[in-house]
C-alpha positions in Angstrom: 41.0 -4.6 78.8 43.5 -1.8 79.3 43.3 -1.9 83.1 41.7 1.5 83.4 38.5 2.0 85.3 35.4 2.3 83.2 34.0 5.0 85.6 34.1 8.6 84.2 36.9 10.8 85.6 36.3 14.3 86.6 38.8 17.2 87.0 37.7 18.1 90.5 40.8 17.5 92.6 42.6 20.8 92.4 41.7 23.3 95.1 41.6 27.0 94.7 44.9 28.8 95.0 44.8 31.3 97.9 46.8 33.7 95.8 44.3 33.4 92.9 41.5 33.9 95.4 43.1 37.0 96.9 43.7 38.4 93.4 40.0 37.9 92.7 39.2 39.8 95.9 41.3 42.7 94.8 39.7 42.7 91.3 36.1 42.2 92.5 35.9 43.2 96.2 32.1 43.7 95.9 31.6 40.1 94.7 33.7 38.3 97.3 32.8 37.9 101.0 36.3 36.9 102.2 40.0 37.2 101.1 40.6 33.5 101.9 39.0 30.5 100.2 36.5 28.5 102.2 37.9 25.9 104.5 37.3 22.2 104.1 35.2 22.3 107.3 32.9 25.0 105.9 32.7 23.1 102.6 31.6 19.9 104.5 29.0 21.8 106.4 27.6 23.2 103.2 27.6 19.8 101.5 25.7 18.3 104.5 23.2 21.1 104.6 22.4 20.8 100.9 22.3 16.9 101.0 24.3 16.9 97.7 24.6 13.1 97.5 20.9 12.9 96.6 20.7 16.1 94.5 20.0 15.9 90.7 20.2 19.5 89.7 22.2 22.0 91.8 22.8 25.7 91.2 25.7 27.6 92.7 25.4 31.4 92.9 28.7 33.2 93.1 31.2 30.3 92.7 34.2 32.7 92.6 37.4 30.9 91.7 35.8 27.5 91.9 37.0 25.9 95.1 33.5 25.2 96.4 32.4 24.2 92.9 35.0 21.4 92.8 33.9 20.2 96.2 30.3 20.1 95.2 31.1 18.1 92.1 33.0 15.5 94.1 29.9 15.0 96.2 27.4 14.9 93.4 26.3 11.7 91.7 27.4 10.8 88.2 24.0 11.8 86.6 23.7 15.1 88.5 24.2 18.5 87.0 25.8 21.6 88.5 25.1 25.1 87.0 27.3 27.9 88.3 26.2 31.5 87.8 29.0 34.0 88.2 28.6 37.8 87.6 32.4 38.6 87.4 33.9 38.0 83.9 37.3 37.3 85.6 36.0 34.6 87.9 33.9 33.2 85.0 37.0 32.8 82.9 38.8 30.9 85.8 35.9 28.5 86.0 36.6 27.3 82.5 39.5 25.3 84.0 37.0 22.9 85.5 36.7 20.0 83.1 33.6 18.0 84.1 30.7 16.9 81.8 28.2 17.6 84.7 29.3 21.2 85.0 27.7 24.3 83.3 29.6 27.6 83.6 27.4 30.6 83.1 28.2 34.3 83.3 25.2 36.4 84.5 23.2 37.6 87.4 21.5 35.5 90.0 18.5 37.7 89.6 17.9 36.1 86.2 18.0 32.5 87.5 14.7 31.4 85.9 15.8 32.7 82.4 19.3 31.1 82.8 17.8 27.7 83.6 15.5 28.0 80.6 18.5 29.0 78.4 20.3 25.8 79.3 17.2 23.7 79.0 17.2 22.8 82.7 14.3 22.2 84.9 13.8 23.3 88.5 16.8 22.8 90.8 16.4 20.8 94.0 19.3 22.7 95.6 20.5 26.3 95.2 23.7 27.3 97.1 24.8 30.9 97.4 28.2 32.3 98.3 27.4 35.8 97.1 27.7 38.3 99.9 24.2 39.7 100.5 25.7 42.3 102.8 27.5 43.9 99.9 24.5 44.3 97.6 21.6 46.8 97.7 18.6 45.3 99.6 16.4 45.4 96.6 18.9 43.4 94.6 19.1 40.8 97.4 15.3 40.6 97.5 15.1 40.0 93.7 17.7 37.2 94.1 15.7 35.6 97.0 12.5 35.8 94.9 14.3 34.3 91.9 15.5 31.4 94.1 12.0 30.9 95.6 10.4 30.9 92.1 12.9 28.5 90.5 13.3 25.9 93.2 11.5 22.6 92.9 8.8 21.9 95.5 10.6 20.5 98.6 13.9 22.0 97.4 16.4 23.8 99.6 18.3 27.1 99.5 21.6 27.1 101.3 23.6 30.3 101.9 26.9 30.7 103.6 27.6 34.2 104.9 29.7 36.2 107.3 26.9 38.6 108.2 23.2 38.0 108.7 21.9 40.2 105.9 20.8 37.1 103.9 18.4 36.1 106.6 16.9 39.6 106.9 16.4 39.6 103.1 15.3 36.0 102.5 13.0 35.4 105.5 10.2 37.6 104.2 10.4 35.7 100.9 10.9 32.1 102.0 9.9 32.2 105.6 12.4 31.6 108.5 15.4 29.5 107.9 14.9 25.9 109.0 18.5 25.8 110.3 21.4 28.1 111.0 24.9 26.7 111.8 28.1 28.6 112.6 31.4 27.2 111.3 34.2 28.6 113.4 36.9 26.7 111.5 36.9 29.2 108.7 38.4 32.6 108.2 36.2 34.5 108.8 33.7 32.3 110.7 30.7 31.7 108.5 27.0 31.0 109.1 25.3 28.4 107.0 21.6 29.1 106.5 19.1 26.6 105.1 15.6 27.3 103.8 13.1 24.8 102.4 10.5 25.4 99.7 7.3 23.7 100.8 5.9 20.9 98.7 2.3 21.0 97.4 1.0 19.3 100.6 2.7 21.7 102.9 1.5 24.7 100.8 -2.1 23.5 101.1 -1.9 23.1 104.8 -0.3 26.5 105.2 -2.9 28.3 103.0 -6.3 26.5 103.7 -9.3 27.9 101.8 
């Protein structure tokens, strides 16, 4: 034996540079909800809301420079998969720095979630996490994103969105119903709300729509 651990090693330790994040904001202001990377307090709140330790397939919408992506990978099991969908070519290129066999880096629109999952031969995710700022997109685009999430999620899966403003709730609630929880993380600049929606399983759907 060479003394090294037989467990796989993942390149998830490096955090996002604030300077890189700020440069990303200047390049893509419509794609970024803040000029400062998410705090570790916000990241923990997102991880807890998404219950990542038990997730098998996770989709991250709008990973930006990858700070949250690395945190999610640290909290996922060795057999889990994480698919990131990033619209910005510049951010997408930065995400290539993440060297982890569980990670899939895709450039495209969250509106095409179902097609992207099929392209990578992935099933229905049990968690979708969104950092894309719904307040900066046309309402019809936000509605299509929410509909794509609802259609693609596995029964019993959850949608977690962390946002500065409440537009995501206004847009998503008509599609997925009221959020099951909303938490405010003050230890972040700016303070962020973490919303969580659940897609009902078959039994819940039958009870909600009796014949």
